[in-house]
N, C-alpha and C positions, 0 to 999 in steps of 0.2 A: 519284325522290325527287330535287329540285333541293339543291344545296349551296352555302352563301354563300361567294363568291370569297375572302374574308378566311379562312375556314375551311381552304380547299383551299391557299391560300398558307402558312398556318400548318403545314400536314401537310407540305408540301415542305421547309419550313425545318426542321423537326423531323428529317425523314429525311435531310436532307443534314448536321446535327448530329452525329447517331446516326452516319452513315458516317464522317464524318471522326473521330469520337472513336475509333471502332472500328479505324480505320488508324492513328491515332496510338498505340493500346494495343498493336497488333501490332509497331510499330516502336520498338525499344529506343532506338535514337539520338534519334530525335525526342521521346522521353520524358525526354531528358536535357538539363537546362535549361543546363547549362554549354556543352555542345555547340551547342544553338541559338542561343546569344548568339555564340560562335565562327563559327559559319554565318552569322549576321546580319552579321557585321563582315566576312567575306569578300564577302557581297553587295554591300555598299557599297564595299569596294575594285573589285571586278570591274566595276561600273559606272563608277567613276571612271576605272580604268586603261583601258578601252576608248575612253573619249573622249580621254584624253591620247594614246593610241597614233595616233590621227589627228591632233589637234592640234598636238603636238609635231613631227613632219616637216613639216606643213604651215607650221608658223611659219618652219622654216628654208627650205623650199622657196619659198613664195610672198613672204613678208616680206623674208626676209635673202638671197633668190637664190641658195641653195648650189649649188654644183657636185656632180657625180657622186662627185669626190674627197673633198669635204667632208662628203657624206652617209655615206660609208664611214667617215670619220674620226669622225663623230657616233656611229655604230653601234659602232664600236671602242671609244670612251669608256666607253659603258656596259657593255663588258664586260672592259675593262682591270682593274678589282678582281678579279674572279676569277682572274686570272693572279697578279696581285701579293699578295694578302691572304687566298685562300680557305684556305692551309694554316694559318696562325696563328688564322684564325677558327675552324677545326675545334676546336683546342685551347681557345681561349678559350670556345666553347659547351659543351665538357665540363665546364668548371670553374666555371660560372656557372648561375644559374636563367635560364630561358629567356623569361619572361612579361617581366620587365623589359628585357630586350634588344630583344625584339619591339616594345615600346611605345615605346622610345626611337629606334627606327629609322622608326618611322611619324611621330614629331615631325619628325624631321630631314626625311622625305621630304616633309612638309606646307609646311614652310618654303622647301625648294628649289623645289617648285612654285609656291608663292605669289610667289616672287622674279621670275617669269617675267614676270606682267602689271604689276608693279610696275616691272620695269626696262622694259619696253616705255611704259608711261606715261610715264616720266622721260626717255626717248629714250636708254637706254642698252644696249637689246637688241642682241646682236651673235652672230654665230657662235661666237665665244670663249665667251661666256655660255652658250650651249646646250650647249656641250661641258663646261662646268663642272658643270651641272644633270645632263647624262647621266652624268657620273663620279660625282657624289653619289648620284643613285638608284642605279647600279649598286653603289656600296658598302652602301647600305641595302638593296638586294634580297639582297645577298650574306650580310650579317650578320642581318638580321629574316627573310629567307626561310629561311635554315637553321634559326633558333629556331622558325620556325612550324611547320616539317615535324616538327621533334622535340616540340614542344609537342602537336600533334596527336596523334602516337602515344602520348605519356603521358597525354593526355586521354581517349581511347576504347579504346586498347589495339590490337596487331598484328591480330587476328582481324578487326576492324572497318574495315579500312582500304580495302578494295575497296568495301564498301558506303558508306563515306564519301565516298570519291573519286566514285561514281556520283551522290550528291546534289549535291555541288560542280559537277560536271559538267551536272546539269540546270539548276541555277541560273545557271550560268555561260552556257549557251546562251542563256537569256533576256536576259542582259546583253549577249550578244553580238550578238542581234538588235536590241535596243531601242538601247542606248548609242550606236553609230555613227550612226545616224539623227538622234539627238539631238545628237551632236557636229556633226553637218553644218548642223544649222539653227543651233546655237550659234555655229558658227565663222563662218557667212555673217551672224549678226546681231551677234554681240559682237566678233568677229574672233578668230583662234586663240589669242592669247595669253590672252585672258579666259576662253576656255573652259576653260581647264587648271585654274581656280579650283574647277571641280567636284570634280576628282579630290583637291585638297589638302582641301577641306571633307570628302570621303569618308574620308580618314585621320583627320582630327580626330573624325568620328563613331564610326569604328572604335576608337581610344583610348578614349572614353568608355564604350564597351560592353564592353571587355576589362580596364579597368584594376582592377576588383574581382571578376575571374574566380576562383573557387574550382575548382582542378584539382590534380593530382597535378604538381607542379614543385618538387621538393626541391633543396636547396642541396646541389650534389655535395660529396663528400668531397675535402679540400684533396690536392692532387697534389705529390708531392716530386721528381717528374721535371722535367728542363729541358724547356721548350717544344721545342726541336728533337728530344729523345727522345721525345716525344709526337707529333711530326708524322712521325718515321721510323716508329712505330709503326703509324700510320692509313696511311701508304703500303704497309707491309708486309703489312698485315691485308688490303687490296684486292688486292695482287699473288697473295697466297696463296690468294683466294678466285675459282676461275675465273669463276662467275657476275658478280661485281663487275667483275672484270678486262675481261670482254668487253661488259657494260654501259658501262664507262667510254669503250674506244674508239669504239665505235659511237654514242655519244651526243655523243661528242667530234667526230666527223667531221659527224654531222648537225647539230650547233650551228655548226661553221662554215659548212656550206651556208644554213642558215636565216638567219643574219646577213648573208649577202652578199645572199641572196633580198630581206630586209627593207630593206637599204640601198638597192636601187634600185626597189622596187615604186611607191613614191609618185612617184618621178621618172618611171616608165615610165607610169603611169596620168595624170598631169597632162600631160606632154611629148610623149608617143608616142600616147597614146590619147585626148587631149583631154578627160578628166573634170574636172568642175568638182569642189569641196569636197563638194557635197551627193551627186554620183555615187558620189564615194569613200566617204563614210557609207553610202549604200545598199548599194553592193558588199559592205562588211564586215557590214553587218546580215543579208545572206543567209549570211555566214559561220557567224554563230550558228545557223543551222538545222543546219550540220554539227556544231557542238558538241552540240547537241540529238540528233541521230543517234547519236553517239559515247556519249551516256548511256544510249541505249536498246539500243546494240549491245553495250556493253562486258560486261556480265554474261552474256548469252547466248554471244558469243565466249570468255569466260573458262571458261565451263562446258564449251564444247565442244572448245576446242583448248588451253585453258591459257593463263596470262599471255603467254608467249612466243609463242603463235600469234596473240592480240589486238595484241602489238607487231608482229608482222611485218606485219599488215593495215595498221596504222596508219603504219609507214614506207614500206610500198608507196604508200599513198595520197598521203603527202607528195611522194613523187617523181615520182607522176603530175602533182601541183599545179606543182611546179617546172618539170617540162617543157612544161606545157601554157601558161603564162604568156608566155613569148615568142612563142608559136605565134599568139597574139591578134592580128590585123590592126587597124590603125587605120580608123575608120569602118566597122567590120564592118556588112554590109547597107546600107552608104551613110548610116550615122549613128554619131556618138560615143554614142548610148545603146546601140546593138546591142554595140559593144566593151564597154561597163560591163557589160552583162548576162552577157557572156562571163567578164568578170573577176569578177563576182560567183559565178559558178558552180566558177570556181577557188578562190575564197575557201571557199566550203561545202567542197570535197573536203580542203582543205589544212586547215581548222580541224578537222573530223572526223577526219582522220588524227593530228594533232598529239595529240588528246585519246587516242585509242586507243593512241598509242605511249607517251606520258608517264605516263597512270595506272598503267597494268600496271608500267612501269620504276620508278616512285617505290615501288609496293608492295613489288615484290621487292627493291628495296635494304633497306628498313626491315625485311621480314622476315629476312634473313639476317644481319643486323646485331645483335649483343649491346647492351645499353642503353649500356654503359660507352664504346662507340666509337660511338655515334649522331652526336655532334657532329663528330668526326673523319670519320667517313664521308661525311656529307652535304657537309661543305665541301670534303673531299679528292676527292670525286666531282665535284662543281662545278668545282673546280681543273682537274682533268683532262679535264673535258667542255667548258667554257665558255672555257677559256684558249686555246683554237685560234680563238675565234668572231672576234676583233678580226682575225686573219690573213684570215678570210673577208670581213668587210666591207671591208676595205682592198684587197684583192685584186679583189672586185667593184668597188668604186669605181674602182679603177686600170683594168680592163677596159671599163667604162662610160665612163670619160674618154678614152681612148686608142683604142678601137674604135667600141664602141655599147653603149647600154644592153640591146638585145635580145642582144648578144653575150654580155654578163655574165652574163643570166639563162639564157641557154641552156647555159652552162658549169657553172650551178648544178643545173640539170635532169639533165646527164649524169652530174654527181657524185652526185645522188640515184639514179639506176639503177644505179649500181655499187655504192653502199652498201647498197640492197635486196637485192642478189644476194649480196654476201658475208655479210650477216646471216641469209639464209636457209641458208647452206650452214654456218653456225657451229655447231660441236657443244655449246657450252654452253649455247645457247638452244634447241636440240633436244631435249635430254635433262635438264629440269629436274624434279627430283622433285615429286610430287603435293602431298606436305605439306614445306614448307620449314622448318626450325628455323634459330635463329641460330647461325653458325658460330662455333668456338672458335678464338679466336687462338692462332697456334702459338707 
């Protein structure tokens, strides 16, 4: 008996609808409308940030002819706020609602990014202008990023953080695959400054999605303590919690290495390997496959080896990527394309490692910290971990300027290997309880 094609298509669509409905019914997070809006907002930010991640360094390298030392200073500018403002930011977050802070940070970031094409059009764009934008974005990442982490915990609860992080990683992988390719096209079509507009528009869209979000975001009880006393209590809480103390120093060293690596990779790709902006975008797209792999690997690794095991796998992969990048020769197999392919594979390993390291890292921090200390914990940990980043960027820039870009990257690789070995031997990471509960302040 023959079936009409329209009837077959209708049956297929009905089956797909039923499967999707069953999937949504099984997933409590996807049934949560507030989480879905938060997630969609994160998607917009992810796409825009990956475009800016390529466009902003290329503005400095190609249009402004930045030196390795200037690129190191640019990387340091984005991290300096973490060293100067992180501790008071933690107290501020513990004393205020998180959503208004989050929205305000996005407004400032949209304006800062939007100033780049305007300055370029008016003929004002300079490396100093880029320093100011990087400094402003660093401040917004510190304040808004801290508010975002706490707000997510309040939105879905600690027990669903790993599940949520897996969803973010899955979407982030798509953004990481698609956005750099779009960035490469936009940069060659519109020039790098105007490609940044996409990220500014993403922040505006995110604000519109989140402005009326209904979530558990109460006004904290007024504190009678002096800010310095609250800062002291936050530092003391982390020092007396072995897991947080270990996470702080290990992430601090890693950030120093990563910022040094980031300060030199665009220079290395364009000047040492001869890659065009389009090639750089394609190489970063392949990195998105690494993010996708991390979203698939995180839950089984966490189930088999625990969050610390997943973290150690991640930190080891980043060390491999740090070491492999400076080993890529120019004109591999007789062509810049061969070098670009090798660079793309390094990006894949690096991105997979970064996600496997940081998703369990953030979950462990939130699980072991009571609500009253979340703001101070997040900001104090960011102070302790990212405050070292400017030193890494400046040191890598110095090595690239006075020796060679390859030498700077090779030093980062050596540091990554040492860090991995020390973390593997750390007792605090090897003996994490199966069921963590918030530690009680002493």
